C-alpha positions as a Markdown table, in Angstrom:
| # | Residue | x | y | z |
|---|---|---|---|---|
| 1 | Met | 26.5 | 72.1 | 59.6 |
| 2 | Lys | 27.2 | 75.6 | 58.4 |
| 3 | Arg | 30.5 | 74.4 | 56.9 |
| 4 | Gly | 28.7 | 71.7 | 55.2 |
| 5 | Ile | 26.1 | 74.1 | 53.6 |
| 6 | Tyr | 29.0 | 76.4 | 52.5 |
| 7 | Val | 30.8 | 73.8 | 50.9 |
| 8 | Trp | 27.4 | 72.5 | 49.1 |
| 9 | Met | 26.8 | 76.3 | 47.9 |
| 10 | Ile | 30.3 | 76.6 | 46.4 |
| 11 | Phe | 29.8 | 73.3 | 44.7 |
| 12 | Met | 26.4 | 74.6 | 43.0 |
| 13 | Gly | 28.2 | 77.7 | 42.2 |
| 14 | Ile | 30.7 | 76.0 | 40.3 |
| 15 | Ala | 28.1 | 73.6 | 38.7 |
| 16 | Ile | 26.1 | 76.8 | 37.3 |
| 17 | Val | 25.2 | 76.2 | 33.9 |
| 18 | Thr | 25.4 | 79.4 | 31.1 |
| 19 | Ser | 23.6 | 79.3 | 27.8 |
| 20 | Cys | 25.5 | 80.2 | 24.8 |
| 21 | Asn | 22.7 | 82.3 | 23.5 |
| 22 | Asn | 22.9 | 84.4 | 26.8 |
| 23 | Gln | 19.7 | 83.4 | 28.6 |
| 24 | Ser | 19.4 | 81.7 | 31.8 |
| 25 | Leu | 17.3 | 78.3 | 31.7 |
| 26 | Ser | 14.3 | 78.7 | 33.8 |
| 27 | Asp | 11.7 | 76.1 | 33.7 |
| 28 | Glu | 9.8 | 78.5 | 31.2 |
| 29 | Thr | 12.8 | 78.9 | 29.2 |
| 30 | Ser | 13.5 | 75.3 | 29.1 |
| 31 | Asn | 10.0 | 74.8 | 27.5 |
| 32 | Asn | 10.7 | 77.1 | 24.9 |
| 33 | Val | 14.1 | 75.6 | 23.9 |
| 34 | Ala | 12.3 | 72.5 | 23.2 |
| 35 | Glu | 9.9 | 74.2 | 20.8 |
| 36 | Asn | 13.1 | 76.3 | 19.4 |
| 37 | Arg | 13.6 | 74.1 | 16.3 |
| 38 | Ile | 16.2 | 74.6 | 13.5 |
| 39 | Phe | 14.5 | 73.9 | 10.1 |
| 40 | Gln | 16.4 | 72.7 | 7.2 |
| 41 | Lys | 16.7 | 75.2 | 4.0 |
| 42 | Thr | 14.9 | 74.5 | 0.9 |
| 43 | Asp | 18.5 | 73.5 | -0.6 |
| 44 | Gly | 18.7 | 70.8 | 2.0 |
| 45 | Thr | 21.6 | 72.6 | 4.4 |
| 46 | Ile | 21.0 | 72.8 | 8.0 |
| 47 | Ser | 23.1 | 75.6 | 9.5 |
| 48 | Leu | 23.7 | 75.3 | 13.4 |
| 49 | Lys | 25.2 | 78.4 | 15.1 |
| 50 | Ile | 26.6 | 78.4 | 18.4 |
| 51 | Asn | 25.0 | 81.7 | 19.6 |
| 52 | Lys | 21.4 | 79.9 | 19.1 |
| 53 | Ala | 22.5 | 76.5 | 20.8 |
| 54 | Asp | 22.0 | 75.4 | 24.5 |
| 55 | Cys | 25.1 | 75.3 | 25.9 |
| 56 | Tyr | 26.6 | 73.8 | 28.9 |
| 57 | Gln | 30.6 | 74.7 | 30.1 |
| 58 | Asp | 32.4 | 72.8 | 32.9 |
| 59 | Ala | 35.1 | 74.6 | 34.6 |
| 60 | Val | 36.7 | 71.6 | 35.9 |
| 61 | Asn | 36.7 | 69.9 | 32.3 |
| 62 | Pro | 36.4 | 72.1 | 29.8 |
| 63 | Ser | 36.8 | 69.5 | 27.1 |
| 64 | Ser | 33.2 | 68.3 | 27.8 |
| 65 | Asn | 31.6 | 71.9 | 27.2 |
| 66 | Thr | 28.4 | 70.9 | 25.0 |
| 67 | Ala | 26.2 | 72.8 | 22.2 |
| 68 | Glu | 23.2 | 71.4 | 21.8 |
| 69 | Trp | 20.2 | 71.9 | 18.9 |
| 70 | Asn | 17.2 | 70.4 | 17.9 |
| 71 | Ile | 16.7 | 70.3 | 14.1 |
| 72 | Val | 13.7 | 69.4 | 11.9 |
| 73 | Val | 14.9 | 67.3 | 8.7 |
| 74 | Ser | 12.4 | 67.3 | 5.9 |
| 75 | Lys | 15.0 | 65.8 | 3.5 |
| 76 | Ser | 16.6 | 62.3 | 4.5 |
| 77 | Gly | 20.2 | 61.5 | 2.9 |
| 78 | Arg | 23.8 | 61.8 | 3.3 |
| 79 | Tyr | 25.3 | 64.7 | 4.7 |
| 80 | Asp | 28.8 | 66.3 | 4.7 |
| 81 | Val | 29.4 | 67.8 | 8.3 |
| 82 | Trp | 31.6 | 71.3 | 8.4 |
| 83 | Leu | 32.6 | 73.0 | 11.8 |
| 84 | Ser | 33.2 | 76.8 | 11.4 |
| 85 | Ser | 35.8 | 78.2 | 13.9 |
| 86 | Ala | 36.6 | 81.7 | 14.4 |
| 87 | Thr | 40.6 | 81.7 | 14.9 |
| 88 | Thr | 43.4 | 84.2 | 15.0 |
| 89 | Asp | 45.8 | 81.9 | 13.4 |
| 90 | Thr | 44.9 | 79.8 | 10.3 |
| 91 | Thr | 48.0 | 77.5 | 10.5 |
| 92 | Asn | 47.2 | 76.1 | 13.8 |
| 93 | Leu | 43.3 | 76.0 | 15.3 |
| 94 | Arg | 45.1 | 75.1 | 18.6 |
| 95 | Phe | 42.1 | 72.3 | 19.7 |
| 96 | Asp | 43.3 | 70.6 | 22.7 |
| 97 | Asn | 41.0 | 67.6 | 22.1 |
| 98 | Ser | 39.0 | 66.3 | 19.3 |
| 99 | Val | 35.6 | 67.4 | 18.6 |
| 100 | Leu | 32.6 | 65.1 | 18.9 |
| 101 | Leu | 29.2 | 65.4 | 17.1 |
| 102 | Ser | 26.5 | 63.3 | 17.6 |
| 103 | Ile | 23.1 | 62.9 | 16.0 |
| 104 | Arg | 21.0 | 59.8 | 17.2 |
| 105 | Asp | 23.1 | 57.1 | 16.6 |
| 106 | Ser | 25.7 | 58.4 | 14.2 |
| 107 | Arg | 28.8 | 59.8 | 16.0 |
| 108 | Leu | 31.6 | 61.9 | 14.3 |
| 109 | Glu | 34.7 | 62.3 | 15.9 |
| 110 | Thr | 38.0 | 64.7 | 14.8 |
| 111 | Met | 40.9 | 66.8 | 15.5 |
| 112 | Pro | 39.7 | 69.8 | 13.4 |
| 113 | Ala | 42.2 | 71.0 | 10.9 |
| 114 | Val | 42.1 | 74.1 | 8.5 |
| 115 | Asn | 40.3 | 72.7 | 5.1 |
| 116 | Arg | 39.4 | 76.0 | 3.8 |
| 117 | Ile | 39.6 | 79.9 | 4.8 |
| 118 | Val | 36.3 | 81.7 | 4.3 |
| 119 | His | 37.4 | 85.3 | 3.0 |
| 120 | Asn | 34.9 | 88.1 | 4.0 |
| 121 | Ser | 33.1 | 86.1 | 6.3 |
| 122 | Thr | 30.1 | 87.5 | 7.9 |
| 123 | Glu | 30.3 | 85.3 | 11.0 |
| 124 | Val | 33.3 | 86.4 | 12.4 |
| 125 | Ser | 34.9 | 90.0 | 13.0 |
| 126 | Lys | 38.3 | 91.1 | 13.5 |
| 127 | Pro | 41.0 | 90.0 | 14.8 |
| 128 | Tyr | 39.2 | 86.7 | 13.8 |
| 129 | Tyr | 39.3 | 84.5 | 10.5 |
| 130 | Gln | 36.7 | 81.8 | 9.6 |
| 131 | Ala | 38.2 | 78.4 | 9.4 |
| 132 | Asp | 36.2 | 75.6 | 8.3 |
| 133 | Ser | 37.1 | 72.0 | 9.1 |
| 134 | Phe | 35.5 | 68.9 | 7.3 |
| 135 | Met | 34.2 | 66.5 | 10.0 |
| 136 | Gly | 33.3 | 63.6 | 7.9 |
| 137 | Ser | 30.1 | 62.6 | 6.6 |
| 138 | Leu | 27.0 | 60.9 | 8.1 |
| 139 | Tyr | 23.6 | 59.3 | 6.9 |
| 140 | Ile | 20.2 | 60.6 | 8.0 |
| 141 | Gln | 17.7 | 58.0 | 7.4 |
| 142 | Asp | 14.6 | 59.4 | 8.5 |
| 143 | Thr | 12.9 | 62.7 | 8.5 |
| 144 | Gly | 11.8 | 64.6 | 11.6 |
| 145 | Val | 13.1 | 65.9 | 14.8 |
| 146 | Tyr | 16.8 | 65.4 | 16.0 |
| 147 | Ser | 19.0 | 66.3 | 18.6 |
| 148 | Val | 22.6 | 67.4 | 17.6 |
| 149 | Gln | 25.2 | 67.7 | 20.2 |
| 150 | Val | 28.8 | 68.8 | 19.7 |
| 151 | Ile | 31.2 | 68.5 | 22.5 |
| 152 | Ser | 34.6 | 70.5 | 22.7 |
| 153 | Asp | 36.7 | 72.6 | 24.6 |
| 154 | Lys | 36.1 | 75.3 | 22.0 |
| 155 | Val | 32.4 | 75.6 | 22.8 |
| 156 | Leu | 32.7 | 79.2 | 24.2 |
| 157 | Pro | 30.2 | 81.6 | 24.2 |
| 158 | Asp | 31.3 | 85.2 | 24.4 |
| 159 | Asp | 30.1 | 85.7 | 28.0 |
| 160 | Phe | 32.0 | 82.7 | 29.1 |
| 161 | Arg | 35.9 | 83.0 | 30.1 |
| 162 | Ser | 38.1 | 80.4 | 32.1 |
| 163 | Pro | 39.6 | 82.3 | 35.0 |
| 164 | Gly | 42.7 | 83.8 | 34.3 |
| 165 | Ser | 42.2 | 83.0 | 30.2 |
| 166 | Pro | 42.9 | 85.8 | 27.9 |
| 167 | Ser | 39.8 | 88.0 | 26.7 |
| 168 | Asn | 40.4 | 86.9 | 23.3 |
| 169 | Asp | 40.6 | 83.0 | 22.9 |
| 170 | Pro | 42.9 | 82.2 | 19.8 |
| 171 | Thr | 39.8 | 79.6 | 18.5 |
| 172 | Lys | 36.2 | 79.2 | 19.3 |
| 173 | Ile | 33.6 | 77.1 | 17.6 |
| 174 | Val | 30.9 | 79.4 | 15.8 |
| 175 | Ser | 28.9 | 76.9 | 13.7 |
| 176 | Val | 28.3 | 73.5 | 12.5 |
| 177 | Ser | 26.8 | 72.9 | 8.9 |
| 178 | Leu | 25.2 | 69.9 | 7.3 |
| 179 | Thr | 25.2 | 70.0 | 3.7 |
| 180 | Pro | 23.8 | 67.5 | 1.5 |
| 181 | Val | 25.9 | 65.2 | -0.4 |
| 182 | Arg | 24.7 | 65.5 | -4.2 |
| 183 | His | 25.0 | 62.3 | -6.3 |
């Protein structure tokens, strides 16, 4: 009996969920998360920062690490989706798996490649560089509140490290941007 409880406690310890924005998700916090919404800017862009997301890490299968945001879309239309990464190597982002982004029924999945380097970025600090990867475009038909989810092994909050991993990961996702496509 004691052995069963011990095994159950170890399993629960492994399954502990941490948050990218360094808050534990108590019942009170989870209610506030639903109210924490990211609003579309007046120019139509939507900027989603990992440190403002609700994140879930899977120690057994890091490729299912997830970041989630609630966004308020005030302008429907077609959006280009850009993934910004902090990387120490601008020639190889070192993603082990593709990155999946979903908004309602729309899904984009891609293996990030360096499409542009942002010099003098305010989102990353040395020894990192900001590398932006184009994920594709999607159409958001209606205005309203949407849940955005990004799944990748590179969803890594600053306080999360895999056992035995170096203190500085070579690449981690820092943000996702949706920019309106102008006609």
